Each structure stands twice: as C-alpha cells, then as structure tokens.
N, C-alpha and C positions, 0 to 999 in steps of 0.2 A: 936580854932580849928586848927588842923594840916591841911596844905593846900597841894594841888597837887604840887605846885611849890616847897615847902619844901621837899617833898618826891623825886621829880625829882632832886633836888640839892643834896640830900643825895646819890642818886644813881650815879649821875655824880662824886661825890667825891670818892665813892667806886671804880667805874671803873677807874678813873684817878689814884687812889692809886695802883691798880693792875698793870696798865701799867707802873707806876713809879718804882715799885718793879722789874718788868721784865727788864726795861731799866737799872736800877742800876746793876742788876746781869750781864747783857750782857756787860756792860762797866767796870766791875770790881770795882764798887763803893759799898758802905755799904748798900746792899739790905736788910740785916737783920734789921738794924736800921730803914730803911724805912718801913719795915713790922711791926716792933714794934710800930712805930708811927701810921701806918694805923689802927692797932687794938686798940691802946690806944685812938685815936680820933674818931673812927667811931663805935666802939662796946661799949656795956654797962657793960663790965666785972667789972669795978670799982664800980658799983652801983646796980647791979641786976644780978640774974642768966641769963645766955645767953644760948638759945637753938640753938646750931650750929650743923647741919648735913651737912657736905660738900659733894660735888659730888663724889669725887674719894676716898672715905673711905669705906673699907669693914670690916676690922678686928676690928678697933676701930671707930665705925660708928659715934659717937657723941663726940663733943669737948666742954665740959662745962668750960674749963679753958683757960686762956690767953696763957699759954705755949703750950697747945694742938692746939690752933688756930695758933700760930706761927709755930709749926711743920708742920701743913697742908700747910701753905702758903710758907714756905722756906725750910723745911726738914733740918733745921740747928741745932736743939738742941737734936735730938735723942729721943724725948719723945714718938713719935709714929713711930716705925720702918718702917711701910708700906708707909710712906709719901715720895713723890718725889718732893715736892715743887711746888704746883699748880701755885703760883704767879711768879715763875721763869721760866715758859715755853715759854718765848719770846712773850708774848701778846703785841700787838701794839694798840689795841683799844677794848673797851667794850661798847656795846650798849644794852639798855634795851627796851623791848616791853612789856609794862604793859597790862595785861588782865583786871585787875580791882583793885580797892583800897577800903578799908574800913577806913575812916578817922574819928577820934574822937578828943576829947578835947586835950589829951596829948599823944595819941598813933595812930599808923597807921599800917595796914596790906596791903601788896601788893603782887600780884601773877602775873606771866607771864613768858616770855622767855628772856634770855639774851644771847648775842652772843659775843664770844671772837675771835678776829682776830689774826692770826699768822703772823710771819714775811714773810711768803710766800703769804699772802693775803687770806688764807683760813679762813672760819668762823666755829667755833664749837658752836653748840646750846646746851643750858642747860635750864632746867626749874627751877624756883625759887619761893620761898615764903620768903619775908623779913618782919619782924615785927620791928617797931620803937617805941621808947619811948623818951620823952623829958628828957634831963639831967637837972642839977640844973641851967644851964644857958639858958635853953629853946631850946638847940640844939638837933636835932634828933640823937639818937644812936640806933644801931642795937641790939635788944634783941632776935630776932628769925631770923635764917638764915638756910633755908632748900634748898638744891639744888640737882637736879638729872638729869640724861641723859634721853632723850625721849625714850620711849619703841620702840623697833624695832620688828615688827611682820613679820616673813618670811613665 
C-alpha cells in the first residue's frame, strides 16, 4: 500500500524542487538543468502518460510531454509561447494542505491546497489534484497534476 508518509515525502520533494529552481534562477545558476532533473525524477513521463494541467496555462492548457512541462516551469525552450516560467517566480517555500487522499497498492490520488511563498513573504494559494504511481524502483512518480486558482466571486 502507498502510505500517507510516502505521499507527503513526494509532496515535500516537489515543493523543494520548485524552490531550488527559483533559487538557481535568482542566483544565475543552471535553473533549466534543475527543472529537467525535477521533471525526470518526480514525474512519470518516461513510463506512462502524464495528465498535467498547470495553473497558469490558458492557450495550451495541457502538458502531456516532458518538453511542455519544462516550458511551463522555466519558459526556456519556446515550446509554449504563453509560458512565463512558473518555477522561476522567486518562490521561497511551498507547503501543502491535503484535503484527502485515496491510497491504493501502487497508486495514490491527493487533493487539497498548496501555498507558494514569494521573496516578499506573500503566499499564493492554488488548488491541486496530484496522482502518483510507483515506478520500477517503488518510488512515487506524478502521473496526474491538475492545478487551478481558487474561484473569486464578486
């Protein structure tokens, strides 16, 4: 069975990766290489279709390929012209608040809110659903990533 601790560790690794990409961009380091590693080690692109619907994507809403995911995170390869590089926005922390989880033998689904801290200390809230599957080594990989901004009713 996939455990809560495994899911929380996968979430921590994802958040730490976003922060590391932002830090590398800020300091002039190889942020694209960090993003490539982030996608290669945390997502299931090498072994399965990945259902990726990022938060800030309107024209090309879905990112089924590695190159499209990299474009979303870094805006470095020109694959999706609308991208501004979500992971290079200067995030200093990511925290998850899970609403609930569905845990199975080799998969998990998780839904909740996650919060991204800016260099000014502000938090941006987004809603997420992540799906995980075990890779050939038993490590959880993301095969579903849906993120959206909360609805604002005026």
